C-alpha positions, 0 to 999 in steps of 0.5 A, a space after each residue: 457516502 454509504 448507509 449501512 456499515 458492517 464490521 464482519 467477523 467471518 467469511 461466511 457472514 461476508 459472503 451472505 451479505 454480498 449474495 443478498 445485496 449484490 451490486 449494492 454492497 462492497 467489501 472494505 479493508 484498507 479503503 485507500 482506493 474505495 473511499 476516494 471512488 465513493 467520494 468522487 462518485 466513481 462507485 455509484 449505488 453502493 449502500 453497504 460497506 462490509 469491513 473485513 478487517 476483523 476476520 481472523 487469519 486473513 492478514 497472514 503470509 505463509 509458505 506451504 510445503 509445496 513452496 507456494 506463498 499465500 497472501 491473505 486478503 488483509 495483507 498490507 503493503 507494509 507487511 510485505 515490506 517487513 516480511 523476510 519471506 517476501 524479501 527473500 523469496 518474492 523480491 520483486 513484490 517486496 520492492 513494488 510494495 515499498 514503492 506504493 504511496 507512503 508509510 501511512 498508505 502502506 499501513 492501510 492499503 492491502 495487496 488484494 485491494 490493489 489487485 481488485 482496483 485493477 489499474 494498469 499503473 498499480 505497482 503490485 500487479 506487475 511483479 505478481 504477474 511475473 511470479 505466476 500468481 493466482 487469486 482465490 475467489 469465494 462466494 456462497 456457491 463455492 470457490 474458484 482459483 483464477 490465474 492472473 492472466 485470466 483475471 484482468 479483462 481491461 482497464 479497472 476490469 476483472 472477472 470478479 462477480 459482485 457476490 465474490 470475495 478475494 480470499 488470498 493471492 498465491 504464487 510459487 516462491 522464487 527458487 535459489 536459482 531465480 533472481 527477480 527485480 522491479 523497476 518503477 519510473 515515476 514523476 517524483 520519489 514518493 506518493 507517485 503513480 507509475 509512468 512505467 514499471 517493469 518486473 523481471 524474474 530470471 531462472 539462471 544456471 551459472 551465467 545462462 538464462 534458463 527461463 525469463 518472465 518479464 511483465 509491464 505496467 502502465 503501458 497497456 490496458 492491463 499488465 502484460 508479458 513481453 513474450 518475444 523478450 522472454 523467448 530471446 533470453 532463454 539459453 543465453 548469457 546476460 551479455 550487454 548485447 543480449 540485454 540490449 536486444 531483450 530491452 528492445 523486444 520488451 519495448 516492442 511489446 508495450 502499447 502505451 498511450 499519451 496521458 498527463 504523466 507521459 507521452 506514448 513515445 516517452 513510455 516506450 523508450 522508458 520501457 527499454 531503459 527500465 528493462 535494461 536497468 533491471 536485467 543489468 541489476 540481476 546480472 550484477 546481483 544487486 537485487 538484495 539491496 532493493 528494500 531496507 531490511 529494517 524499513 521505516 513502517 510507522 507502525 511502532 507497536 501495533 495493537 490487535 483489532 477488536 474482533 466483535 461484530 457490529 453494524 451501523 447505524 443501528 449501533 453506536 461507535 464506541 472508541 478510545 481517542 487519546 485515552 478517553 472513551 467515547 460513545 457516539 451515535 453519529 458519523 457512521 457514514 463519513 471518514 475518520 477525519 470528519 468524524 474526529 473533527 465534526 463529531 468529537 471536536 478534535 480539530 488538530 487533525 487537518 484536512 488538506 487534500 482529502 485524498 491521502 496525498 498530503 498527510 495533514 490528517 495523520 493519526 495513529 489507528 491501533 498503533 499504526 500511522 494512517 491517513 484519517 481521510 481514507 479510513 471509514 469512521 466506523 473502523 474506529 469502533 473498538 479501536 484505539 486512536 491517537 491524534 495530535 491533541 493526545 501527544 502532550 502529557 500533563 500539560 507538557 508538549 511532546 519532545 517532538 512538538 517542543 523541537 518543532 517550536 525551538 527549531 522553527 519547523 512550524 511555518 503556516 502550521 497547517 501541515 505541522 500536526 501530520 509531520 509531528 505525528 509521523 516523527 513521533 511514530 518514527 521515534 517510537 519505532 527507531 531509537 536512532 534513525 538516520 537522516 535517510 530514515 527520517 526523510 523516508 518517514 515523512 514522505 507521506 507529509 507535504 509542506 508548501 511553505 518550506 524545503 523541509 530543511 527545518 523539519 528534518 533538523 527538528 526531527 534530528 534534534 528530537 533524536 538527540 534528545 531521545 538519545 540523552 534520556 
């Protein structure tokens, strides 16, 4: 899929490669969009990938003295979910990040990558637009700060140049007088693309709206504001009548199309419904319950990534898998899933969809559960990986593996390695997970044989065994 893969350790190094190669190079961090685009031939002519995950301090979330929140280019969706600062001072973003994909996707996918993909259905763009965000872009010729309203030019189009890198996202933290929410309508509970999404941020004085910001996703070529609704709300109390009219005006601002997920007419009506739902929740102060304080992340005890520069294919991939060290001179141009199966002979990790949808390829990468089909193989260099083969110890199955057998949670067995890996990481993360947390942990794993009852039962059984030990 690519010829050269560089594990960069500095921003300057990254910018130099981009300046030299232009359209032939792309930055990769989470890779959850880019890998699919390369495999499907959507991105053509790319010979070099620059992995920036080893550059220090790009994964930080900070609040400066002026009340501005800064998200580094490597901040993942799960980092936003876990951040107390984001939950309290940027609630719509926390909620949107929680709605993205599944735990394995949120562990790899970055907010910056979501923005650069620039799909109008991407969840995190909508709340960031409502919060008044900007992006900082850098190249060898300098840096520039672009407000969101000027960043997007069309469907999957931005003003970024091929030689530029997105360094950070910044936006004002919500003030104590502000409330915000994010409402998503999709065709299923998890792993779903938005049919419609709405972000609302209100500045309130007592019961009166001082100002409003309402943004819409999946209903226009880019994320858009609803200016008439925003103006209508200013100076008014959130009565049922005011909310109804604001919802109608928001619907009028939308410009949806018919597609496989919904008709234009349906989307327009759902804009009205979602906006009304969001405004009512803000009036009632229900936004604090949007994201669990101790959400399921499937990252247990994450490990620090090695910061050493490397380049492939001139170097070997040196990695540790299931406690064993490997040095491999092949596989640099494929996914981690194929590398594990084809180059290391570890076939327990399965390929189901190869699109990050089914979870059959779930492995632990530096302590976090990820979809191996969306990870470039050279990311394994200097990393610690655990596959399903590494769970058994001294000939004894892991307790989760045992209960899957005892409780009949294995049917055809194809999806079982992925479910087992998610369950193991959940039990590492939480000593006594609730049924809801168990269900959340396996939202990234699909099974075609059953209704999940035996699988959930087996994980509950593993929890009971863990409690007794």
